[in-house]
N, C-alpha and C positions, 0 to 999 in steps of 0.2 A: 253210449251211442257210438257206433262205428263211423269211420271216415266216410264210408259209402252212404251211410244213413244221413250224415251231416250235410254232405254236398248234394246227394242225388235225391234225398227225400224218401218217404216210405213207399213200398211197392205192394204191401198187403192190402187187399180190398177192404179189410176191416179198418184200416188206418186212413182210408180215403183214397187209396190208389185204385186203378182200374184192374179188372181181371186180366189174366194173361191173354185170354182169347174171347171171342164172341160166344162160343158155345159153352157147354157145361164144363164141369171139372174133367180134366184129362183130354179135352179137345186140343188138337194140335194148333199152335199159333199160326195166324195168317202171315204169310211173308210180306214184309214191307219193302216196296220198291222205291229206291232213291231216285228223285227227279234229277235227271241230268241237264246241266245248263248247256245252252247252245254256244257255239264258238263266236258269235257275233260280238257280244259285249267285251270279252277279253281281247278280241282282235282290234276293236275300236280303241280300247284303252291303250293297247300297245302302240297303235298308230299315232295316237295323240302324244304319247311320251316321246316317240321317235321324232315327231314333227317339232316338238318343243326343243329337244336336244339338237336337232338339225339346225333350227333357227339360231340357237345359242352358239353352236359351232360355227355357222356361217358368219355371224356377226363378229365373233372373235377372230376368225381367220382374216376376214376382210379388213378389220381394224389393224391387225398386225401388218398386212400388206400396205395399207394406206400410210401408216406411220413410217414404214420402210421407205415409201416413195418420197416422203418429205424430209427424211433424215432425222426423225425424232423418235426412233424406236425406243430409246432409253427412257423417254418420258412416259410412254405407254407402259413399259415394263415396270418402271418404278411405281407408277400410280396403281397398276393392277396388282402388283406384288403387295404393296402396302394395304390395299383393300382386302385382299385375300387373307393376309396374315391377321389383320384386325378381326375379320369375320371369323376365321378359324379359332383364334384365341377366345373371342367373346362367346362364340357358340359352344366351344368345348368347356370353358369355365362355367357357363350358365348351365349347360346340360349336365356336366359332371357334378356341380353342387346340388342341383335338384335331384338327380338320380341317387347321389350318395345319401342325401337326406331321406329319400323314400326308402332306400334299402336299409339304412340304419334303423329307421323307425319301425320297419316291418320285422326285421330280425330281432329286435329287442322287445317285441310285443310280449305281453304276459302270457304264460302258458295257461293259466286258469283265470277266467274273467268272472268277477262276482255276478251272480244272477240278480239283476235288477230290472225294473221296467224299461229304463233307458237302454240297458244292454240288450234287452230283447228286441228293441227297435233296431239298434245297431247291428244285431245279428242278421237281420234281414238285409241290411246294406252289405254286410260282409259276404253273405251268400251271393248277392247280385254282383259284387265286385270280383269275387274270386276267379270266375272264368276269364275275366279280362285283365287280371292283375299283371300277368307277365307282359302282355302287350302294352298296358298303360305304363309299366315301368320303363319301357323303351320309348313309347310314343310321346308321352308328356314331356320328358326332358328334351327329346329331339325337337319337338315343335317349339318349345320355349327357347332352346338353343338357336334354332334357325331365326326366330324373331329377334332375339338379342343380337345375333351376328349381323343380320340385315340392318338393324337400327344403328349399330356401332360403326358400320363401314363409312358413314358420313363424317366420321371424325378423322379421316385420313389426312386431311390438310392440317388439322390441329396437331396430330402426332408429328408430321414432318416438320412443322415450324418449331415444335418443342425439341425435336431431335437435332435440329440445325440452328438453334437459337444463337444470336449474337447480341452483345450489349448495345443499348441505345446511347449510352454515355450521358444520360439525363436522369436525375433522381426525382422520384415522387416526393412532394413536400410533406406528405402526411406520414408515410411509413419509412421514408428515406431508402427506398429500394430502387434499383434501376428500372426504368420503364420497360425494359425487356422482360422482366418478371411478369408484368401484367399482360403484355402482348403475347409472349411465347409460352410461359410456364403455367400461369394461373388457369388458362382455358383447359389445358391438358389435365391439370390436377382436379379441376371441377368435373371433367368428364370421368376420370377414374373414380372419384368418390361417388358420383351419381351411379355409375355402372356397378360398382361393388355393392352399393346400397340396394339396388334392384335385385342383384343376385342373392344377397343375404335374405331379403324379404321373401323372395320366391322360395328359397330353401327352407326358411322358417315356416311359411305357410304349408309347404308340402309335408314337412315333418310333423307339424301340429295336426294336420288333417289325418295323417296316417296313424299317429299315436292315438288320436281320439277315436277313430273308427275301430281300431283293434284293442281298445281298452286301456292303453298305456297312459292316456291323459284323461283325467276326470275333472268335470266341472266342480266348482266349490259346493260342498254339501252332498256330493254324490259318491264319495269314496276317495281314497288316496291315489295319486298318480305314481307311476313307477319311477325308480331312481334313474333309469335310462332316459325317461322323458325329461326329467329335470336337467340332467347333464346335457342332453342333446339340445333342447330348446333354450336352456340357460346360456350355453356357449353362443348359439346363433343370435339370441337376443342381445347378449353383451357386445358381440361384434357389430350388430346393426346399430346399437347405441353409440359405439365408438366412431362408426362412419358418420353418424349424425353430428357427433362432436367435431369431427374434421370439417364437415360441411359448414357448421356454425363459424368455425375459425376462418375458413376461406371466405365466408360471407363478409368478413371485415374488409378484406382486400377488394372484394367485388363492389363494395359501396363506391369505390372510385370511378366506376363506370355506370352507376345507376342514374337514370334520367329522372329528374325531379321537376317540380313546377317552376322553380327559379333557375336551376342550372343542372348540368350533368357533373356528378362527382360528389366529393365530400362537402357537406354543409356544416353549419354550427351544430345542428341537432345530431347529425351523424357523428361528429367528432366527440361530442360531450354526452351523448345518450346512447346512440345505436352501437357504436364500437364497444363501449364497456359492457353493454347488455349482451352482445354477441359472445364476448369472452365468458361472461357468466353462464350463458346457455351452453357453451362448450364444456365448461366445468360440470354443469348439471348433467349433461349427457354422459360424461365420464362416470359420474356418480351412479347414474342409472345403469350403466354397464356393470358396475360393481354390485348393484342390487340383483341383477340377473344372475351373476355368478354366485351370490349369497344364497339364492334359491336352491342351489345344488345341495347345500348342507342343511338349510332350514327346512327343506321339504315342504315349502309353501310358496305360492305365487303372490303372496301378499306384498312382499317388498318390491318385486318388479312392477306390480300394478301401481303401487304407491309412487314409485320412481317415475313411471311414464306419466301418471297423472300430474305429479309435481312439475315435470318437464313441460307438459302442455300448459299448465297454469303459468309457469314462469315465462314461457314463450309469449303468452297473451299479455301478461301484466308488464313484464320487463321489456319484451320485444316490441310491443305495440302501444300499450296504454301509456307507459312512462315516456317514450319519445314524443307521443302526441301531446302530452301535458307540457313537456319542455318546449315544444314548438309553439303551443298556444299561449302559455303563461310567461315564458322567458324570452323566446325569440320574437314572436310577433310584435310585441310592443316596441322593440328596439331592433327590428330586423335589419334596417339599413346599416347600422353601425356594427352589429354582431356578425353579419354576413360579409362585411367588406373584405376581410382576409380571404375568404373562400371564393368570392367573386373574382378577386384579383388572380387567384390560382387558376380559376376557370378561364379567364381571359388569356393568361399567359400560355396555358396548355393548349387552348383552342387555336391561338395564333401560331404556335409552333407546329401543331399537328396538321394544319391546313395551309401552311405557308403564308399566313397573313402577317407574320413578323417581317416580311420583306416589303410591305406596303410603304411606298414613299408618299407622304402627304403634301399636297400642293394647295395653298390657299389662293383662291381666286381674288385678284386685285382689280378693283374697278378704278379706272383712271379718273382723276379729279376733273379734267376737262374732257368734253365730248370729242372723240376723234373725228377728223374730217372724213368725208366720203372718199377722198383720194387715198388717204392712208388705209381706210378700211378695204378699199378695192385692192390696194397693193397687198395687204395681209391675206385677203381672200385668194389672190392669185398665187400665193406661196403654198397653198394647199395642193399637194401633187395628185392630180387626177381624181377628182371627186367621183366616186363610183355611183353612176346613175342606173346601171344594169343590176337589178335585184335578182340574186340567184334563187330566191324563194318564189319568184313570180314567173320568170321567163322560161321555165322548163317546157311548157307547151309551144313556145316560140321556137326553141331549139328543135322540138319534135316536128313541127310543121315545115320549118325551113330546111332542115338537114336530115330528116328521117328517111326519105326516099321510099321506104317500104313500110307497111303497117306492122311488120314483125320486128322492126327496129324500134327501140325505145330508149328514152333518156329517163333518169330518175326524176321524181317530182320535186326534188330539192337538189339544186346544183351546188357547186363548191367554188370557193374563192382561193386563188393562188397568185403567184407572182412569176412573171417570165421576162427575160430580157429580149426585146425586139428592136433590131437596128440600134443596139447600144443603149437603149433606154429601158429601165425596169418599169413594168406596167402591171397594175392590178388586173387580174383576168378572172372571168367566170368560166369554169371548166367542167367538162363532163365527158364520159365515154358513151359511145353508141352501142348499146347492148342488144342481145337477142331476147325477145319476149314472145314466147310461143302463143300467148293469148292473142297476138295479132294475126295468127294464121287463120284462114277460113276453116270452118268445121270440116269441110270436105277434104282438107289436106292434113287433118290431124290423124296420125297413125303412129305406130311405134317407130317405123323406119324414119319418117320425117322428124318426129319429135326428138329422137335420140341419136340419129346418125347423119342427118342432113343439115338441119338447122341447129348447129352446135355452138356457134360463137357470134359475138358482135364484132363490129369493125369500125375503128376510127376513134381518135381522140380529138375533141372539139374544144376550142377556146375562143373567147370573144373578149375584146377590150372592155374593161369595166367602166371606163369613162367616155365611151364613144357610142354613138347611135347613128343610124342612117337618117335620111330626110323623112322616111316613113316611120321612124321610131323603132327600128329593128336593131338587134346587136350587130356590131361590126366584127366579123370573125377573122382571125388571123391564122387559125389552124383547123384542119379537117375539111373534108369535102373538096379535095384537090388543092387546098392551100397548104403550104409547108414552110413554116418559119422556125421550126424546132429541130431541123436536121432529120437524119434517117433514124427510124425506130420501128419496132415491131407493132403494127396497129391492131392485131387481132386480139379480141377480148374473150378468152376462154374461161376466165374466172372473174366474176363480177357480182354486183349486188342483185342483179336480175337474172342471173344465169339459170338455165334449166337444172332440174334436180341432178341428172347425170347425163352424160353423152358418151357414146362409143365411137372412138376415132381411130384412125390408122388404117392403112391399106398395104398389101404386099407390094414390093417393088415392081413397077411396070403396070400396075392396075390403074384403072381410071379413077380420077378424083371424084369423091362422093359428096363432100361437104359444100354447102352454099357459102361462098366467101364474101362477095359483094356484087351489086348490080352491074351488069356489063355496060360499058360505055360505047360499044361498037354496034353498028346496025346489024340486025339478024341474030344477035346473041342476047339471051335473057340474063344470064348470070355467069360470073367467073367462079369456077369450082376450086376446091383446095383440099389438101390432105394434111392433117396435123403431123408435124415432124418434131415437136418438142418432147422433152423428157418427163413431162408431168403425167400424173395419173398412175394407174396400176395396170400392168400388162395382164391380159386375160386370154392369152393364146392357148393355155393348157386347159384340158377338160375339167380338172379339179377347180380351177378358178372360175370357169364359166358356171359350173354347178353351184359354187358358193354364192356368186352374185345372182344367179337365178333364184336361189332360195332367199337371199337377203331382200331383193326387190320384188319377189313374187312374180317373176317374169320368165316365161318359157322361151322367149325369143333369144335369150342368151345361148340357148342350146340349138335352136331351130333355124335362126336367120343366117343367111349367107353374108350379111353385113358384119358378122362377128367372125374374125379370122385369126390366123396365127400372129398377125402383126397388130391386132386390136389392143387398144388401151381404154380403160374406163376412167372418166373424169367425174368425180363426185365430191361432195362436201365442198362446194365451189364458192360460196360467199366469203369475202375476206374475213368478216367477223368470225364465222364458224371455223375457218382454218386456224386462225390465231388462238381462238378459245380451245381448240383441241390440242395444240402443241404447247400451250401455256395455260392450263386450267386454273392456275393460281392468280390470274390477272382479271381485273375488271376492265372492260374496254369502253372507250369513248363511243357515244351513240352515233357519231357521224364520221365515217371514213371517207377519204378523198383520193382521187387518182392524180398522178403526176408523171410526166415524161422524165425518166431518170436514166442516164447512161445508156440510151438507146432502147429502153424498155418502158412500157407503161406499168407503173408500180402503184399499188394501193398502199397508202400510208395509214397506219392504225396506231392510235395512242393507247397504251396500256397502263393501268394504275394498280399499284399495290395498296390495299385498304385494310383497315382493322376497325373493329368496334370496341377495342379494349385499351385504348390509350387513356391513362388515368386523368380525370378531371376535364377532358375535352368534350365539347358539345357533341352529342349524338344527333346525326342528321339523316333524314330520310331521303335517299337518292332520288326516288320517284318524284317527290315534291320539288326537290331542288333543281333537277335537270329537265323537268317538263316545261315547255313553253309553247307558243302558238305554232311554231314550225314542227316541233316533235309531235304535236297533237294531230296534225293533218298529214304528216309525211309517212310514206310506206317504206322508207329506207333509213330515216333517222330513228334510232331506238332509244327508249327510256330505260335506264337501269333501275334496279330495285334493291332494297335492303337498307339497313341502317349502318352508318360508319361514323367514326370520329377521328379517323386518320386517313390521309390520302397523299400519295405521291405519284407524279407522272414518271414512273420508274423505267418504262420501256417504250421505245419507238420500234414498231414492227412494220415490215413491208411484205406484201404479197404480190408476186409477179402475175400480171394479168394473162400472160401467155402460158407459162408452165406451172403456175400455182405454187412456186417455191416460197417458203416462209422463212423470214430472217428476223430474229429478235436482237435488238441492240440495247444494251444497258444505257440508260440516259441519266437518271439520278443515281449515280453510283454510291452516294453516301447513304442511301436509304437502307436501314437495317433489314427491312423485309425483303428487299431485292437480294441482299447478301445472303439471307437465310435460304431463299428459294434457289439461288444459284448454287448453294451447297447441296440442296436436296436434288437438284437436276443439273449436275455439272456439265458444262459444255453447251447448254441449250441457249444461253444468252451470250452474244458476242460483245466485245468491248466497244466503248464509244469511239475509240480511235479508228475503227473499221468503217465508220460512216464516211462515204465519199463526199467531196465538195458539192457535187451536183445534187445528191440527195439532201445534204444539209440546207441547200438553198430553198428547198420546198417544205422543210419541216416548219410547223406552225404550233402555236399554243393551243392546247386542247379546249374545245368548246365546253365540254362537261365540267372540266376542272374550273373554268371561269364561272360557270353557273353555280357551282358549289360555293366558290369563294364569294361571289356577289351575294348569294343568299345569306351567308354568315355576316358579311359586312353591313347588312342592314341593321344589325345590332352591334357587331364587334368593331365598328369604326369608333365606338366610344370605348376609351381605355380607362377612364376613371371609374372605380367601383361604385361610388355614390351615384354618379350620373347613369351608370349602367342599370343600377337597381331602380331608379326612378323612371327610366324608360322615356324620358321627355324628348329625346332626340332620335327616336327610332325611324328608320327609313323602310322603304319597300321598293321592289322592282316594279316599274310602271307596267300597267296592263297594256296589252296590244290593243290599240283603238279599234282594230278590225275584228278582234276576238276578245271581248271584254273579260272572258273567264280565264284567259291565259296570259302568262307573262310575255313581255316583249322579248324577242330573241336577241342574242348577242350579235354583234356586227363586226366584220373585218373591214378595216378602212385605214388609210394613211392619215395620221393626225399629229398635230404639233400642240403640245400642252403649254400652258403659261410657264415662262422661264426656260423653255427648250429652244435650242438654236435651229433645229430642223425637224421635219416631220418623220415619223417612223411608222412602219406597217404594224398595226395593232389590232387587238380585239377589244371591243368596248361595250360598256353597258351603263346606262344612267340610273340615278336613284331619285326618288321623290319622297316626301314625308309619309310615314305610315298613318293610316286613317281607319277608323272603325266604320266609316260611312262611305257610300258610293260618291257622295258629293264633297269629299274632302279636298282641300286645296292641293293642287298638283303643281308645285314649283320644283325647279331643279335644285336638289340639295347636294348631289355628288355625281361625278363622272369617273368611272373606273376604266382605265386603259392599260392593257398589258402588252408589252413589247413582244410581237409575234414574229420578228425577223431574226432567224437563227444564223444569218450570214452564209458564206459559201466556202469557209475554210474546212478542209477535211478533218474530221475527228475533233473539232473544237467549235462549240456554239459561240455565237457572238456574246460579248460580255454582258450586254444589257438584255439578252433574251430572257423572257419570263419575268422581267421587272414590272412590278405592280405599281402604277401611279394613280393616286386618287385625288382628283380635284374636288375640293370642298367649297361650297358656296354658302355664305352667311344667309340666314333666313330673311334678313331685311333687305338684301340686295340680290336675292336669288332670281335668275331668269325663269322664264316660263318653262314648264315641263312638257313632255310629249303630248299629254292630253290637252293641255291648253293650246299648244301649237296646232294640233289637229282641229280644235275648235276655231282658231283664227283662220285656218286655211278654208274650212268648209263654209265659213260665214263672210269671207272677204269679198268686198265689192270692187277690189282692184282690177283694172283692165289689164289685159295681156300686153306684153311688150311687142307682140306681133300685131301690127296695126290692122291686119286683115281679120283678126278675131273680134267679132262684134259683142261677145258675151263677157261679163265679168267672171271672176273665178267661181263664186258661189253658183252662178247660173251655169257655168261650164260643167261643174261637178254634177249638178242636178240633171242637166240635159243629157249627160252621158251615163247616168246611173239608171236609166230605164229606156223604154221605147226601143227594145231590141239590142241594147248595149249594156256592157258591164264595166264599171270603173273600179280599178284596184289601186290602192295606195302602196307604193313601194317602200323600201326600208327608209326609215327616218334617220338621216345621218346627222350627228351632233358634233360641232366643232367649237371649241373656245375661241373667241375672237374679241380682242380689245376689252376684256373684262366682262363681256356679255357672251351670248351663245348664238352661233350662226347655224341654222338648220337648213338642210336640203332634203327634199322629198320628191322623187319622180312619181308621176301618175301614169298609169297604164289604162288603155281602153281597148276593149275587144267586143265583138259581136257576142251576144248572150246565148246564141244558139247556132247550130251548124257544126258539122264535123271539122271544118277547116278553120274554126275560130281560134285565135291566139292573141295574147296581149301585146300591145305596142306602146312604147313610151312616147305618148303624144305631147305631154307638157311636163315641165319641171318647175317646182315651187321652191323659192328661197325665202327664209324668214330671218330677220335680225331685229331683236327687240320686239316692238309692236308693228314693225313694217313688214309687209308681205309683197313679194313681187313674183311674177311668173311669166313664162314664155314657152315657146316651142322647144327651146334649148336652155341648158344651164347658163350659157353665156348671156342670153337675153334676161334671165331671172336675176343674175348677179348685176347686170347693167341697170336693171330696174331698181335695185337696192342702193347701189353705190355709184352709178354713173359710168360713163365710158372709161376704159382703162387708158393709161398714158401710152401712146403709140398704137392704140387699137388692138393690143394683143389680149387674147382671152386668158392667158396664163393657165395655171394649173386647174383652176376651177371651171374653166370653160371647155372641158374636154369633149365636146360634141363634134360630130362631123355631119356635113350636109350631103354626103354622097354615100353610096353603098360600097365604094371600093376602098375606103381607108380614111385618110384624114388623121388629124392628131390634135393635141392640145394647143398647138400654136397657130391654129387657123385664125385669120383675121376676122374681126367682128364685122357685121354688115355695115356697109357705107351709109352714113346718116342721110345724105342727099337722096339716095334711092328710097330710103324709108319715107322721107318727106314726099317724094313723088308718088309713092304708093298710097300714102295717106290722102294726097290730093285726088288720086284716081278713085279711091274709095268714096271720097266726098262727092265726086261726079256721079258715081253709081247711085248713091243715096238720093242725090238731087234728081237724076233722071227717073229713078223709080217713083219719087214723090210726084214729079210732073206727070208721069204716066197715070198714076192713080187719080190725080186731079182731073186729067182729061177724060178718064173713064167715067168719073162721077157726073161730068157734064155731057156725056155721050159725044164728045169731040174726038172722033176716031182718027182724023187727020193729025191732030196734035198728039194723040196717043202713039201713032206710028212714028212721028218725028222723035218723041221721047224714047221709044224703043230703040231707034237707030243710035241715039246718043248713049243709051244704056249698054248696048252691045259693044260700042266703041270703047266705052270706059272699062267694061269688064275685060276686053282684050288687052287694053293697056295695062290694067292691074295684073293680069295674068303674066304678062311679059316681065313686069317689074318683080313679081313674086318669084318667078323662076330664077331671076338673078340673085335674089336674096335667100333662096332656099326655103321659102315658107309657102303655106297654102293660101291661095287667093279665093275670093268669093266666086261661087258658081252662078252661071246664068239662070239656073233653076230658081233663083230667088225672085225672078220676075214672073208674075202671073200672066197668063194669057187673057185677052179681053173676054173670051167666053167664060173662063173660070171666074174672073172678077165680076162680070155681070151677073153670073149665077149666084155668086156669094152675096152681091148686093141685093138681088131679087129675094134670096132666102131671108136675108136680114130684114128686109123691108116687109 
């Protein structure tokens, strides 16, 4: 049979082909006209390819320009180069191995194939494949190479850590290797072994398929395979088995980070059953590789098949069944004693990996004698500035009081910081006023307004944390015309709520275009501004305009006169995104905060180095650990994801709110991960010594780090392996009473723990006993406080910064927990310390929780006090509907033991618990103010004689009202008129006294008119 006959088939009519023509013999063949394809489809395909390439090119160019603008081009180049090299190597190796396997198998195919029924079937496949063979020889390796390269690029961080590894200086107790091997080297080795295994399997399958189709590989009983097939597939099979052996061997080390039901890391079963069987399996895999090579000489697949089968059986029996038997029959009956060594290793590793080894434990001591009210009052006054303004509640208040325009917005969760005002350091609730395009009317939404006019926010706003006005509003000391922080740039071009991008800049002499802030002079609507900072990317050239037009799919970059030779584009504007782009190796804290630093508004961002490969340390899910009631409802607080078992607050970053410049400062310079990344990206992280004193004074302890540490301390406060195993003293983070499905948030406050001489600014979180039921007992078992005051010395944090202090309460003398305190508050029948308030606390809460009002409980502040716990909780009230509604701190509740007191101010609540202070000074705990202009913590308490007079006036009101009702019931309208006169006089008197005391007095609306009363009496009768 000729080649033509083999591939083209018969053409003789007698053999099943068609005659040459439709006519008889000798008739000329009819010409066949080829159908010409139209140009539309090729044109569309070309345009699609060009569009994709243009998009890729635009993204690449704009990224280069952006990294140039922030001074981190080397970071971009290093990351891109590493990804490209890994992609290219992985793609070439995969494609080359598969292509070589296909070519070798095809070129060594047998010349003559035995004629069998199976081969006749395969012959049809060979005929079908042949026209596409050359294309397939290129296309299949290319596709597989692209897929392998794309999948391998994600290992760029793993490679850089391996290439820049540094030792930890700590040995793993099982293998006696430096921890750096597990963190840096082992992940890269596992990637390489996995990648090589995939390549070899693909090459083996490609070669086996080709050999089989072309007759070189025969199934058992259907004829002999060729020697070329034995050599080719035997070598590939042996290499695959060797990579499997390497994988088994590396599995031994990987057990150190395996998460089990009891702990993460090596357990008794692992050490005594799993590790030996992994070594056995590695040897078995090496033997299987030998069986594959033996097939080359034995000319039989029997040995490789037996080897693979035995390997599978060994893996099941030795790798699964045997460890399970050891666990059930040996470990389970004596688990507590057998696992003690491994639990101790886990506790030690977890404490080191998460910084829990720095915890200072403080036992709460209950005094033998009950302290006097006077001493309790004195201790309460030493608390510096109890923060009654809750940053998680008052965002609408900031917006309503200081927003000025609907397009100005504050984040829904504000921040806590510290500032020195008039020589006194005060806790402050702070925020910046940002631009929110959602506040613009639809009629004003267009490209010009969105991207060239409303470009930035304006103003830094700060309120005292421990002061409120008589109406219950925050007392501002910065923003809105107030200036206690000196001169600084107030414009916010880079923030949490900034628009996607803005085009700024005008030629010299041109009119200002950007809205700056509302005008304060008559006849003017707004003050305009032109951006003069160095942030963003210049887009004066046509190339750059085209690139950004393609990137953002916006033709106005080319058409609008708002884009000129001096224009700059500001994009990637949120602080988190900017830091993530210049430091892609960092995990960021979910809450960034602004501060006025050295004449600029700076966003401060905490960056963490993390790993999931620290041996024997607990693997923790970040989403579970960092989620709480604030993160759940906030649109600016982010929840991080992924599992980690090592974390360090390695970097403090700042983002300038005006020019967007990003600066990374090395914070925990002893961290090996930070050292490795600093080697990978030299010059990107500045030394700690460059942090200014002003910036240092605003650095605080990261919230997410404390959330991770408190989550671990619910179990790892127990350091005895036996007690840890029994789990009899496990804790949990209290649920937020307002959102029972979420944990209580961490709280920044100034606090003094037992045995300390003075209070320090700290971030705190309480603990209660773990319970499997909703009705579990919620007493306070622990209080974690971390020193969050970094000091103000340039380049040197305070010695105690980051110090973890854990107050532990014995279960038989533990005070009430947050849930119990909320229950006491909501059911308290205690009367207010404001004599003008007729309702008890439970009635007040019920009365303001409906009928057009919304009541919100503020942050529950916890303070150790004389062996017990002193709680403070502000309560906010607002109208439940209406666009102008906002919460106001109407009352504050204080709880000590089982005693509850409340009043309009914290001073009143503390007085209700402990009595009047010596000298009438409210001290630190009474930091309320009765006016909107200021005030402070040393404001004198209300005079008791005025309170007595007010109480007497209220009695006169009640008596006059009762007399009036009595007169109405007897239809004595003369007596009713006289009672009304006395009622009006008493109300006027009470109002005057209330004004002097700074509290609300009863309204005359409490007195019904005769007609209304008569009508009511008529209806009831």
